[in-house]
C-alpha positions as CSV (number, residue, x, y, z in Angstrom):
1,X,16.3,2.9,-2.8
2,X,19.3,1.8,-0.5
3,X,16.4,0.2,2.2
4,X,14.9,-1.9,-1.0
5,X,18.8,-2.8,-1.8
6,X,19.6,-4.1,1.7
7,X,16.2,-6.0,2.4
8,X,16.9,-7.9,-1.2
9,X,20.2,-9.0,-0.2
10,X,18.9,-11.2,2.5
11,X,15.2,-11.5,1.4
12,X,13.7,-14.5,3.9
13,X,12.5,-17.7,1.3
14,X,9.5,-17.4,3.4
15,X,8.9,-13.7,1.6
16,X,9.7,-15.0,-1.7
17,X,6.8,-17.7,-1.0
18,X,4.5,-15.2,-0.2
19,X,5.3,-13.6,-3.6
20,X,4.5,-16.8,-5.4
21,X,1.3,-18.4,-3.7
22,X,0.0,-14.4,-2.9
23,X,0.4,-14.0,-7.0
24,X,-1.4,-17.1,-8.1
25,X,-3.9,-16.1,-5.4
26,X,-4.4,-13.0,-6.4
27,X,-4.4,-13.5,-10.5
28,X,-6.8,-16.8,-9.7
29,X,-9.4,-14.4,-8.1
30,X,-8.8,-11.7,-10.6
31,X,-9.4,-13.9,-13.7
32,X,-12.8,-14.9,-12.1
33,X,-13.7,-11.4,-11.8
34,X,-12.5,-10.1,-15.0
35,X,-11.5,-13.0,-17.9
36,X,-10.2,-12.5,-21.0
37,X,-11.7,-15.5,-22.5
38,X,-14.5,-17.4,-20.9
39,X,-13.0,-20.9,-20.7
40,X,-15.2,-24.0,-20.2
41,X,-12.9,-25.7,-18.3
42,X,-12.7,-27.1,-14.4
43,X,-10.2,-24.7,-13.5
44,X,-8.6,-27.0,-10.3
45,X,-8.2,-30.0,-12.8
46,X,-6.5,-27.7,-15.6
47,X,-4.2,-26.2,-12.7
48,X,-2.9,-29.7,-11.1
49,X,-0.3,-30.6,-13.7
50,X,0.7,-26.7,-13.9
51,X,0.8,-26.8,-9.8
52,X,2.9,-30.1,-10.3
53,X,5.5,-28.1,-12.3
54,X,5.9,-25.0,-10.6
55,X,6.8,-27.3,-7.5
56,X,9.2,-29.1,-9.5
57,X,10.8,-25.4,-10.7
58,X,10.8,-23.9,-7.5
59,X,12.6,-27.7,-6.2
60,X,15.3,-27.3,-8.8
61,X,16.1,-23.3,-8.4
62,X,16.0,-24.1,-4.2
63,X,18.4,-26.9,-5.3
64,X,21.1,-24.8,-7.4
65,X,20.6,-21.3,-5.3
66,X,24.0,-21.7,-3.9
67,X,25.6,-22.0,-7.4
68,X,23.7,-17.8,-7.7
69,X,24.7,-16.8,-4.4
70,X,28.2,-18.0,-4.9
71,X,28.7,-16.2,-8.8
72,X,26.9,-13.2,-7.1
73,X,29.3,-13.0,-4.7
74,X,32.1,-13.6,-7.0
75,X,31.7,-10.8,-9.6
76,X,30.9,-8.6,-7.0
77,X,34.3,-9.1,-4.9
78,X,36.2,-8.9,-8.2
79,X,34.2,-6.4,-9.5
80,X,33.5,-7.8,-12.7
81,X,30.8,-7.7,-15.0
82,X,28.9,-5.4,-17.6
83,X,27.3,-3.3,-14.5
84,X,30.3,-3.1,-12.8
85,X,32.6,-1.8,-15.6
86,X,30.2,1.5,-16.3
87,X,31.1,4.8,-15.1
88,X,30.1,5.4,-11.2
89,X,26.3,5.9,-11.3
90,X,23.4,6.1,-8.7
91,X,22.2,3.0,-6.7
92,X,19.0,3.4,-8.2
93,X,20.3,3.2,-12.0
94,X,22.6,0.2,-11.0
95,X,19.7,-1.7,-10.3
96,X,17.5,-0.9,-13.6
97,X,20.8,-1.7,-15.6
98,X,21.3,-5.2,-13.8
99,X,17.4,-6.0,-13.8
100,X,17.4,-5.2,-17.4
101,X,20.4,-6.8,-18.5
102,X,19.4,-10.1,-16.5
103,X,16.2,-9.9,-18.1
104,X,18.3,-10.3,-21.3
105,X,20.2,-13.4,-20.7
106,X,18.0,-15.1,-18.0
107,X,14.7,-14.4,-19.8
108,X,14.9,-13.4,-23.7
109,X,18.0,-15.2,-24.6
110,X,16.8,-18.3,-22.6
111,X,13.6,-18.2,-24.6
112,X,15.0,-17.0,-27.9
113,X,17.5,-20.0,-28.1
114,X,14.3,-22.3,-26.9
115,X,12.7,-21.7,-29.7
116,X,15.4,-21.7,-32.2
117,X,17.2,-25.3,-31.2
118,X,15.0,-28.2,-31.9
119,X,15.9,-30.2,-29.0
120,X,15.4,-27.3,-26.6
121,X,12.0,-26.5,-28.8
122,X,10.9,-29.7,-27.6
123,X,11.3,-29.3,-23.9
124,X,9.7,-25.6,-23.8
125,X,6.7,-27.5,-25.7
126,X,5.3,-28.3,-22.3
127,X,4.8,-25.0,-21.6
128,X,3.1,-23.7,-25.0
129,X,0.8,-27.0,-25.2
130,X,-1.5,-25.3,-22.6
131,X,-5.1,-24.8,-24.3
132,X,-6.2,-22.5,-21.6
133,X,-3.4,-20.2,-20.6
134,X,-3.9,-18.6,-16.8
135,X,-1.7,-17.6,-14.3
136,X,-1.1,-21.1,-13.5
137,X,0.4,-21.5,-16.9
138,X,3.0,-19.2,-15.7
139,X,5.6,-22.0,-14.3
140,X,4.2,-24.8,-16.3
141,X,8.4,-25.3,-17.5
142,X,9.6,-29.1,-17.6
143,X,12.0,-30.0,-15.1
144,X,14.9,-30.0,-17.8
145,X,13.8,-26.7,-18.6
146,X,14.0,-25.3,-15.3
147,X,17.5,-26.3,-15.1
148,X,17.9,-24.8,-18.6
149,X,16.8,-21.4,-17.9
150,X,18.9,-21.4,-14.6
151,X,21.9,-21.9,-16.5
152,X,20.7,-18.8,-18.2
153,X,20.3,-17.0,-15.4
154,X,23.8,-18.2,-13.7
155,X,25.2,-16.9,-17.0
156,X,23.7,-13.9,-16.8
157,X,24.9,-13.2,-13.3
158,X,28.3,-13.4,-14.6
159,X,28.2,-11.6,-17.4
160,X,26.4,-8.8,-16.1
161,X,28.0,-8.8,-12.6
162,X,24.7,-8.6,-10.1
163,X,25.5,-8.5,-6.9
164,X,22.7,-10.9,-5.0
165,X,20.5,-8.1,-4.1
166,X,20.0,-7.0,-7.7
167,X,19.4,-10.9,-8.6
168,X,16.9,-11.6,-5.7
169,X,15.1,-8.4,-7.2
170,X,15.0,-9.6,-10.4
171,X,14.0,-13.1,-9.5
172,X,10.9,-11.5,-7.5
173,X,9.7,-9.3,-10.4
174,X,10.2,-12.1,-12.9
175,X,8.2,-14.4,-10.5
176,X,4.8,-11.6,-10.8
177,X,5.2,-10.2,-14.2
178,X,5.0,-13.8,-15.6
179,X,2.2,-14.5,-13.3
180,X,0.5,-11.1,-14.6
181,X,1.2,-11.5,-18.7
182,X,0.1,-15.1,-18.2
183,X,-3.5,-14.6,-16.2
184,X,-6.6,-14.6,-18.1
185,X,-7.3,-11.0,-17.2
186,X,-9.0,-8.4,-19.2
187,X,-7.6,-5.0,-19.4
188,X,-8.3,-2.4,-21.9
189,X,-6.6,-2.9,-25.1
190,X,-5.5,1.2,-24.9
191,X,-3.8,0.4,-21.2
192,X,-2.3,-2.7,-22.6
193,X,-1.1,-0.8,-25.8
194,X,0.7,1.6,-23.7
195,X,2.2,-0.9,-21.0
196,X,3.7,-2.6,-24.0
197,X,6.2,0.1,-25.0
198,X,7.9,-0.2,-21.6
199,X,7.2,-3.7,-20.1
200,X,5.6,-7.0,-21.5
201,X,1.9,-6.5,-21.3
202,X,-0.9,-9.6,-20.8
203,X,-2.2,-9.1,-24.5
204,X,1.8,-9.0,-25.8
205,X,2.7,-11.9,-24.0
206,X,-0.7,-14.0,-24.9
207,X,0.4,-13.1,-28.8
208,X,3.4,-15.6,-28.1
209,X,0.8,-18.5,-27.0
210,X,-0.6,-18.4,-30.2
211,X,-0.5,-21.9,-31.9
212,X,0.9,-20.6,-35.5
213,X,3.9,-19.3,-36.7
214,X,5.4,-16.5,-36.8
215,X,3.5,-15.5,-33.6
216,X,5.0,-18.3,-31.6
217,X,8.2,-17.2,-32.2
218,X,7.9,-13.5,-31.2
219,X,7.4,-11.5,-27.8
220,X,10.2,-13.3,-26.0
221,X,10.3,-10.8,-23.3
222,X,9.4,-11.7,-19.8
223,X,9.7,-7.9,-17.6
224,X,10.9,-5.3,-20.4
225,X,9.5,-5.3,-23.8
226,X,12.6,-3.4,-24.9
227,X,14.4,-6.6,-26.2
228,X,11.8,-7.5,-28.8
229,X,11.4,-4.2,-30.0
230,X,15.4,-3.8,-30.4
231,X,15.6,-7.2,-31.8
232,X,13.0,-7.2,-34.5
233,X,10.8,-9.8,-32.3
234,X,7.8,-7.9,-31.5
235,X,4.6,-8.9,-32.7
236,X,0.7,-7.8,-32.5
237,X,-2.4,-9.7,-33.0
238,X,-5.6,-9.0,-32.0
239,X,-6.4,-10.6,-28.7
240,X,-10.0,-11.7,-30.6
241,X,-7.8,-13.7,-32.7
242,X,-5.5,-15.7,-30.2
243,X,-5.7,-19.5,-30.2
244,X,-3.8,-21.2,-27.6
245,X,-1.8,-24.1,-27.9
246,X,0.7,-25.8,-30.6
247,X,-0.6,-26.7,-34.3
248,X,1.7,-29.5,-34.4
249,X,0.5,-31.0,-31.1
250,X,-3.3,-30.1,-31.0
251,X,-4.6,-33.2,-28.5
252,X,-5.7,-31.4,-25.4
253,X,-6.4,-34.6,-23.8
254,X,-2.9,-35.5,-24.2
255,X,-1.5,-31.9,-23.3
256,X,-3.5,-31.9,-20.0
257,X,-1.5,-35.5,-18.9
258,X,1.0,-35.0,-16.6
259,X,2.4,-38.4,-18.0
260,X,2.0,-37.7,-21.3
261,X,3.7,-34.2,-20.4
262,X,6.9,-35.3,-18.8
263,X,7.3,-37.7,-22.0
264,X,7.0,-34.7,-24.2
265,X,10.4,-33.4,-24.8
266,X,11.4,-37.0,-26.3
267,X,9.1,-37.2,-29.1
268,X,9.5,-37.1,-32.6
269,X,10.4,-33.4,-33.3
270,X,7.3,-32.0,-35.8
271,X,7.8,-29.1,-38.0
272,X,5.9,-25.8,-36.7
273,X,3.5,-25.0,-39.5
274,X,3.9,-21.1,-41.2
275,X,0.7,-19.0,-42.0
276,X,2.2,-18.6,-45.5
277,X,1.8,-22.2,-46.0
278,X,-2.0,-22.2,-44.8
């Protein structure tokens, strides 16, 4: 465990790039072999706007990375934050708690907030308006959302008190999990259900991409499913019933156009439809 901790303290940027590119490539190929849905689409054409947003996310995170480093160094030097105020523990537990709490502040809380505050929802809408969810959808975030997500992660590092090694472990795991849960791959329902008791499984997250409430406003987790289960935001829907997109923004052509997606957060807000109203 010490070897892993030391490695992530100084993980080279090239290794993180390999995780990103390798992950997309791996799940891209797996989607072809074990597809969940047989999409009738030109995969490369669909991927282009998503890969553009992946590039902007990388650029923003890279530009602001020094803030994460400075904050992580400060909390470590000052012994500040939740995991540093707990009784002394083993290194593996220290890492687990650090990643677990970062997953709450950096992913669950950020995601939940984006769904509950109208202007933030309009920014997050870019992610939800993909009608063909696959592994390239994972980082389909408007540049404004990338900044918002970074701010929540930075807040999490400060409150949780995570050193840079745990921050890098968390971000690496987050990268892999987002690609895994968005990938258009089919695994057995039994295995998916078992996984969902501990981690966010593919079917669990795809419920979140269903086009109607209340399913859209559920399953906010990124790595661990514990937060949705503890906080009452977990929901289940048979995979066969899932329809991707957002009911109030149904135009797939517009939702596939990069220029329209960049303007999407500034459109007039539309009230989502609740299943009870149908």
